C-alpha positions in Angstrom: 0.0 0.0 0.0 1.3 3.4 -1.0 -0.4 6.8 -0.3 0.6 8.1 -3.7 -1.1 5.1 -5.4 -4.2 5.5 -3.3 -4.4 9.2 -4.3 -3.9 8.3 -8.0 -6.7 5.6 -7.7 -9.0 8.2 -6.2 -8.2 10.6 -9.1 -9.1 7.9 -11.6 -12.4 7.3 -9.8 -13.2 11.0 -9.7 -12.5 11.2 -13.5 -14.8 8.2 -14.1 -17.6 9.7 -12.1 -17.4 13.1 -13.8 -17.4 11.3 -17.2 -20.4 9.2 -16.2 -22.4 12.3 -15.2 -21.6 13.9 -18.6 -23.0 10.8 -20.4 -26.3 10.6 -18.5 -29.5 12.1 -19.9 -30.7 15.1 -17.9 -34.0 13.4 -17.3 -32.3 10.6 -15.3 -32.2 12.7 -12.2 -32.2 9.8 -9.8 -29.0 8.4 -11.4 -27.4 11.8 -11.6 -28.2 12.6 -8.0 -26.8 9.2 -6.8 -23.6 9.6 -8.8 -23.1 13.2 -7.8 -23.7 12.3 -4.2 -20.9 9.6 -4.3 -18.6 12.0 -6.2 -19.2 14.9 -3.9 -18.5 12.7 -0.8 -15.3 11.4 -2.5 -14.1 14.9 -3.4 -14.6 16.2 0.1 -13.1 13.2 2.0 -10.2 12.9 -0.5 -9.3 16.6 0.0 -9.5 16.2 3.8 -7.5 13.0 3.8 -4.8 14.7 1.7 -4.7 17.6 4.1 -4.4 15.3 7.1 -2.0 12.7 5.8 -0.2 13.8 2.6 0.5 17.5 2.6 1.9 17.8 6.2 4.6 15.3 5.3 5.2 16.9 1.9 5.8 20.2 3.6 8.5 18.6 5.8 10.2 16.4 3.2 9.5 17.8 -0.2 11.7 20.1 -2.3 9.5 20.9 -5.3 9.0 19.0 -8.5 8.3 19.8 -12.1 7.1 23.4 -12.3 6.8 24.0 -8.5 9.7 25.8 -6.8 9.3 24.1 -3.5 7.0 22.0 -1.3 5.4 25.1 0.2 4.3 26.3 -3.2 2.9 22.8 -4.0 1.0 22.7 -0.8 -0.2 26.3 -0.8 -1.6 25.8 -4.3 -3.2 22.4 -3.4 -5.0 23.9 -0.3 -6.2 26.8 -2.4 -7.4 24.3 -5.1 -9.2 22.1 -2.4 -11.0 25.2 -1.3 -12.1 25.9 -4.9 -13.2 22.3 -5.3 -15.2 22.5 -2.1 -16.8 25.8 -3.1 -17.7 24.6 -6.6 -19.0 21.3 -5.2 -21.2 23.2 -2.8 -22.5 25.4 -5.7 -23.8 22.3 -7.4 -26.0 21.5 -4.5 -27.9 24.8 -5.1 -29.4 23.7 -8.4 -32.0 21.3 -9.4 -30.4 18.0 -10.5 -30.4 17.6 -14.2 -31.0 21.2 -15.0 -28.7 23.1 -17.3 -27.5 25.2 -14.3 -26.7 22.0 -12.4 -24.7 20.6 -15.3 -22.8 24.0 -15.6 -22.0 23.9 -11.9 -20.8 20.3 -12.1 -18.6 21.3 -15.0 -17.1 24.1 -13.0 -16.3 21.7 -10.2 -14.8 19.2 -12.7 -12.6 21.9 -14.2 -11.3 23.0 -10.8 -10.7 19.3 -9.8 -9.0 18.4 -13.1 -6.6 21.4 -12.9 -5.8 20.4 -9.3 -5.2 16.7 -10.2 -2.9 17.6 -13.1 -0.7 19.8 -10.9 -0.7 17.3 -8.0 0.3 14.4 -10.3 3.2 16.2 -11.8 4.3 18.1 -8.7 3.4 16.9 -5.2 3.1 13.2 -5.9 6.4 13.1 -7.7 8.1 15.1 -5.0 6.6 12.9 -2.3 7.8 9.7 -3.9 11.3 11.1 -4.4 11.6 12.0 -0.7 9.7 9.3 1.2 10.4 5.6 1.7 8.0 2.9 0.9 7.6 2.3 4.6 6.4 5.9 5.2 4.2 5.8 2.1 2.7 2.6 3.4 2.1 4.0 6.9 0.4 7.1 5.5 -1.5 5.1 3.0 -3.1 3.0 5.8 -4.1 6.2 7.6 -5.4 7.8 4.5 -7.5 4.8 3.5 -8.8 4.2 7.0 -9.9 7.9 7.1 -11.7 7.6 3.8 -13.4 4.4 4.8 -14.6 5.9 8.0 -16.0 8.9 6.0 -17.7 7.2 3.0 -20.6 9.7 3.1 -18.2 12.7 3.2 -16.9 15.1 5.7 -18.1 18.5 6.9 -17.2 21.0 4.2 -15.0 23.9 5.5 -12.5 25.9 3.5 -9.0 26.0 5.0 -7.0 29.2 5.6 -4.0 28.6 3.3 -1.5 30.7 5.3 -2.6 29.1 8.5 -2.3 25.6 7.0 1.3 26.4 5.7 2.2 27.7 9.2 0.8 24.7 11.0 -1.3 22.0 9.2 -2.6 20.5 12.4 -4.1 23.8 13.5 -6.6 23.9 10.7 -7.9 20.3 10.9 -11.3 19.7 12.4 -12.4 16.8 14.5 -14.1 14.4 12.0 
């Protein structure tokens, strides 16, 4: 088990669910609501798990990868992205499932999430693998997966203060 592989598997599942939504007829609101519900819970619990188990270690061990100057830049950008994904995900909830406004809001969330995943896959995940042993990646993977399994229906949605997170990641984490 490796936290970076679990994150990549989650990314693949997120892509699959966004693609499924785009292929379903707007009149199939029950299916759309069910798939969106699962996707929203995954997006929220995935971000929270990364903020608890991945990014604190990256801040300590990383040095920057690809087009990121350092681990702080990678982390700062990721927390900002997570906030945007949370906000766009919450915006979807304000529209009638299957409406054109609902699909537009889902697309906004998908764009924010896709941008984030691309950056994370070429920056943070590469940086993390370069600087952490398989033992550490396994230990964090167990914690990450256990957290997600304990929160299958999602987590409370709350944006993080990016500067506060960079200063002390443990200060911004809620009790969930």
